[in-house]
ZAMAR-759600 format. One record per residue (C-alpha): residue in three letters; x, y, z. Coordinates in steps of 0.2 Angstrom, whole numbers, padded with zeros to 4 digits, always signed. Each point is the difference from the previous one (the first is absolute). Example, Ala and Ser with C-alpha at 12.3 -4.5 7.8 and 13.67 -1.06 7.14 Angstrom:
% residues 2
ALA+0062-0022+0039/SER+0006+0017-0003/
//
This chain:
% residues 333
MET-0163-0061-0186/GLN-0003+0005+0018/ALA+0010+0013+0008/LEU+0001+0009+0016/MET-0001+0021-0005/MET+0002+0015+0008/THR-0014+0011-0003/LYS+0006+0016+0006/TYR+0011+0006+0014/GLY-0005-0005+0017/ASP-0001-0012+0015/ILE+0000-0020-0005/SER-0016-0002+0007/THR-0008+0012-0014/SER+0011+0001-0013/LEU+0003-0016-0008/ALA-0012-0013-0009/PHE+0001-0014-0010/GLN-0003+0003-0020/SER+0001-0010-0017/THR+0014+0007-0012/ALA+0009-0005-0017/THR+0012-0014+0004/PRO+0016+0009-0005/LYS+0009-0003-0017/ALA+0019-0002-0001/SER+0007+0015-0007/ALA+0019-0004-0011/SER+0011+0000+0017/GLN-0013-0007+0013/VAL-0006-0016+0007/ILE-0019-0003+0006/ILE+0002-0011+0017/LYS-0017-0011+0006/VAL+0001+0005+0019/ASN+0002-0014+0012/ALA+0005+0010+0012/SER+0003+0019+0005/SER+0003+0013+0014/ILE-0001+0014+0009/ASN+0010+0016+0009/PRO-0001+0015+0010/PHE+0002+0009-0017/ASP-0016-0006-0009/TYR-0013+0007+0013/LYS+0012+0016+0003/VAL-0003+0003-0020/LEU-0021-0003+0003/LYS+0002+0012+0013/GLY+0006+0014-0012/GLU+0019+0003+0010/PHE+0009-0001-0019/LYS-0010+0012-0008/ALA+0013+0012-0003/PHE+0009-0014-0007/LYS-0013-0006-0011/LYS-0017+0001-0003/ILE-0011-0016-0002/HIS-0014-0002-0014/PHE-0016-0010+0010/PRO-0003-0012-0003/GLN+0018-0006+0003/GLY+0007-0019+0004/ILE+0009-0003+0016/GLY+0015-0012+0007/ARG+0018+0000-0006/ASP+0008-0021+0005/VAL-0008-0011-0011/SER+0006-0020-0002/GLY-0010-0011-0013/VAL+0005-0006-0017/VAL+0001+0007-0016/VAL-0014-0003-0013/GLU+0005+0014-0015/VAL+0017+0007-0006/GLY+0004+0014-0009/ASN+0009-0002-0017/LEU+0015+0009+0007/VAL+0003-0010+0016/SER+0011-0016-0003/HIS+0004-0007+0018/PHE-0017-0004+0005/LYS-0010-0010-0006/VAL-0020-0006+0002/GLY-0001-0013+0015/ASP+0015+0009+0008/ALA-0005+0003+0021/VAL+0007+0019+0003/LEU-0001+0013+0013/SER+0001+0017-0003/ARG-0001+0018+0007/ILE-0010+0008-0015/ASP+0003+0018-0006/GLU-0011+0015+0007/ASP-0008+0002-0016/LEU-0008-0018+0000/VAL-0003+0000+0020/GLY-0014-0013+0004/THR+0005-0018+0006/ILE-0017-0004+0009/ALA-0005-0007-0013/GLU-0002-0016-0011/TYR+0013+0007-0014/VAL+0014+0013+0000/ALA+0010+0009-0014/SER+0019-0002+0006/GLU+0011+0008-0009/ALA+0016-0015-0004/GLN+0015+0013+0009/HIS-0010+0000+0015/THR-0003-0019+0001/ALA+0009-0018+0008/LEU-0001-0016-0002/LYS-0008-0008+0013/PRO+0011-0014+0009/GLN-0008-0015+0002/GLU+0004+0001+0021/MET-0011+0014+0000/THR-0018+0000+0003/HIS-0012+0013-0010/GLU-0003+0004+0017/GLU+0017+0005+0006/ALA+0006+0008-0018/ALA-0014+0013-0001/SER+0006+0003+0020/MET+0018+0007-0008/PRO-0001+0012-0010/LEU-0004+0018+0004/ALA+0006-0004+0017/GLY+0016-0009-0005/LEU+0006+0012-0015/THR-0004+0013+0012/ALA+0013-0008+0012/LEU+0012-0005-0011/GLN+0002+0019-0008/ALA-0001+0008+0016/LEU+0015-0011+0007/VAL+0010-0006-0015/THR-0002+0012-0013/THR-0003+0017+0010/ALA+0010-0004+0018/GLN+0013-0013-0008/LEU-0003-0008+0016/LYS+0017-0010+0003/ALA+0006-0016+0012/GLY+0002+0005+0017/GLU-0008+0017-0002/LYS-0015+0002+0015/VAL-0016+0006-0010/LEU-0015+0005+0012/ILE-0016-0007-0008/HIS-0017+0008+0004/ALA-0016-0010+0001/GLY+0008-0016-0002/SER-0017-0010+0002/GLY-0007+0009-0015/GLY+0000-0006-0016/VAL+0016+0009-0007/GLY+0007-0001+0017/THR+0001-0020-0001/ILE+0008-0003-0016/ALA+0014+0017+0002/ILE+0004-0011+0017/GLN+0004-0016-0008/LEU+0007+0012-0013/ALA+0012+0008+0010/LYS+0007-0016+0009/SER+0001-0010-0018/LEU+0013+0016-0002/GLY+0010-0002+0016/ALA-0007+0016+0009/PHE-0003+0000+0018/VAL-0019+0004+0000/VAL-0009+0012+0015/THR-0018-0001-0003/THR-0017+0008+0009/THR-0015-0010+0002/SER-0017-0002+0014/THR+0002-0012+0014/ALA-0010-0013-0009/ASN+0013-0001-0014/VAL+0016-0003+0008/ASP+0002-0016-0003/LEU-0006+0002-0019/VAL+0014+0011-0003/LYS+0015-0011+0010/ASN-0004-0015-0009/LEU+0000+0009-0018/GLY+0019+0005+0004/ALA+0001+0020+0011/ASP+0014-0001+0011/GLN-0008+0013+0012/VAL-0017+0001+0002/ILE-0009+0016+0008/ASP-0017+0002+0007/TYR-0007+0017-0003/LYS-0015-0003+0010/LYS+0015-0003+0016/GLU+0015+0009-0006/ASP+0004+0015-0007/TYR+0010-0006-0016/LEU+0011+0017+0001/ALA+0008-0005+0017/GLN+0003-0018-0009/VAL+0008+0006-0018/SER+0012+0015-0002/ASP+0015-0008-0011/CYS-0009-0007-0018/ASP+0007+0001-0014/VAL-0018-0002-0010/VAL-0017+0006+0006/PHE-0013-0008-0010/ASP-0015+0012+0003/THR-0017-0008-0005/LEU-0010+0009+0014/GLY+0000+0021-0007/GLY-0005+0013+0012/ALA+0013+0002+0015/TYR+0009-0015-0005/THR+0010+0010-0012/LEU+0004+0012+0008/ASP+0007-0012+0015/ALA+0008-0009-0012/PHE+0014+0010+0001/LYS+0003-0004+0020/ALA+0001-0017-0005/ILE+0015+0000-0015/LYS+0018+0003+0004/SER+0009+0014-0010/GLY+0000-0003-0018/GLY-0014-0013+0001/ARG-0015-0003-0013/VAL-0018+0004+0003/VAL-0012-0006-0013/SER-0018+0002+0003/VAL-0015-0008-0011/ASN-0013+0012+0011/GLY+0009+0015+0004/GLU+0004+0017-0008/VAL+0004+0002-0019/ASP+0018+0004-0003/ASP+0004+0010-0016/ILE+0005-0018-0009/LEU-0015-0007+0003/ALA-0010+0017-0007/ARG+0011+0001-0015/LYS-0006-0019-0004/LEU-0017+0003+0002/GLY+0002+0015-0014/LEU-0006+0014+0013/ASN-0001+0018-0004/PHE+0012+0012+0008/ILE-0015+0006+0010/ILE-0003-0017+0008/ARG+0017-0003+0002/LYS+0003+0014+0011/ILE-0015+0000+0011/LEU+0009-0020+0001/SER+0015+0006+0005/LEU-0008+0013+0014/LYS-0008-0013+0007/ALA+0013-0014+0001/ARG+0011+0014+0005/LYS+0001-0007+0019/VAL+0006-0015-0007/THR+0014+0008-0011/GLN+0007+0010+0015/ALA+0001-0018+0011/ALA+0009-0009-0015/ALA+0012+0014-0002/LYS+0004+0001+0020/LYS+0003-0020-0001/ASN+0010+0001-0018/ALA-0012-0013-0005/THR-0011-0005-0012/TYR-0019+0001-0004/ARG-0010-0007-0013/MET-0017-0003-0003/ILE-0007-0013-0012/LEU-0014-0006-0010/MET+0001-0018-0005/ASN+0004-0005-0018/SER-0009-0014-0008/ASP+0015-0010-0006/GLY+0000-0021-0006/VAL+0017-0002+0001/GLN+0000+0006+0018/LEU-0014-0010+0003/ALA+0008-0015-0007/GLU+0014+0002+0013/LEU-0010+0000+0014/ALA-0010-0018-0007/GLU+0017-0004-0001/LEU+0003+0005+0019/TYR-0018-0011+0004/VAL+0009-0016-0006/GLN+0017+0003+0007/LYS-0011+0000+0016/LYS+0007+0018+0006/ILE-0017+0009-0002/LYS-0016-0008+0007/ALA-0017+0008-0005/VAL-0010+0006+0016/ILE-0019-0002-0003/ASP-0010+0006+0014/CYS-0018-0007-0009/SER-0008-0004-0016/TYR-0016+0007-0008/PRO-0013-0007-0014/PHE+0001+0013-0013/THR-0020+0001+0003/GLU+0004+0007+0018/SER+0015+0014-0006/ILE-0007+0014+0009/GLU+0000-0009+0014/ALA+0018-0002+0000/LEU+0005+0017-0004/LYS-0010+0005+0016/TYR+0010-0013+0011/LEU+0018+0007-0009/SER-0005+0017+0005/LYS-0002-0003+0017/GLY+0019-0001+0001/ARG-0001-0016+0008/ALA+0007-0014-0011/LYS+0015-0007+0000/GLY+0007-0004-0017/LYS-0011+0001-0015/VAL-0019-0002-0002/VAL-0002-0009-0016/ILE-0017-0003-0011/THR-0002-0015-0008/HIS-0010-0004-0015/
//
């Protein structure tokens, strides 16, 4: 089969190539999916650039892409809840990365049935972004009805789902975006929209119960200026906290270094009697099925900026890396 492969650490133009690779075979706990659509995320090109070497090194060549929608063509002998011909979606495990390909293996526990109402393109846009939003706002922050949440970068892949998810929970949603995307995030349900090109968001909000930090850097530290006392900050791009460091199995010395690096954030949290968590999204088929049901109930919808054919996957990654996509960039097969 043909697959887009990372050949070395580097940039998108020089470190990716289409290659012929073996079609995967299902282990006892897996399904093999014939890919109809996949989607890409900033995480994909950040891995390519080597930004996560400290956590896991790549043995090249290595596939790229983590989101997939397609049809099951093979089922492992321990899998009972999927059958050949099922339309499914998945955020595949890191050990199976490579959804920009003709076929992909997925652990059954990371896979969910695709509703008939959802196209393959819509389904492929949902897994990583949707699970990130769900695990940040529901699992970690435990956002409740009536609470105020600030969601940064509301027009991005994660932000567009997070706004809708927070509204479905009954929260008051504040989001930041650029001038060109104000109408988009309003239409998704944002109650207060801050145009970061014209306004300082810290002058607009200081009483949030939850801040969802998707940007990192100074935004992580500044999140504690935007929350009320006892608030919660959840980041997907900030400093690694000790809970995540232990979960990743990092040794004491590395955890100590990360703790020192996160000291300003820890101190800022303490001053506000607040909690801070940095999370990495976990693949989860049950939660993916919950997101699919929210789609069927019209509580969330897919936001797709554009689609590229499989043969133009490298161009799709170049476009995404410019940071201007509204929602998700999808690759069709």
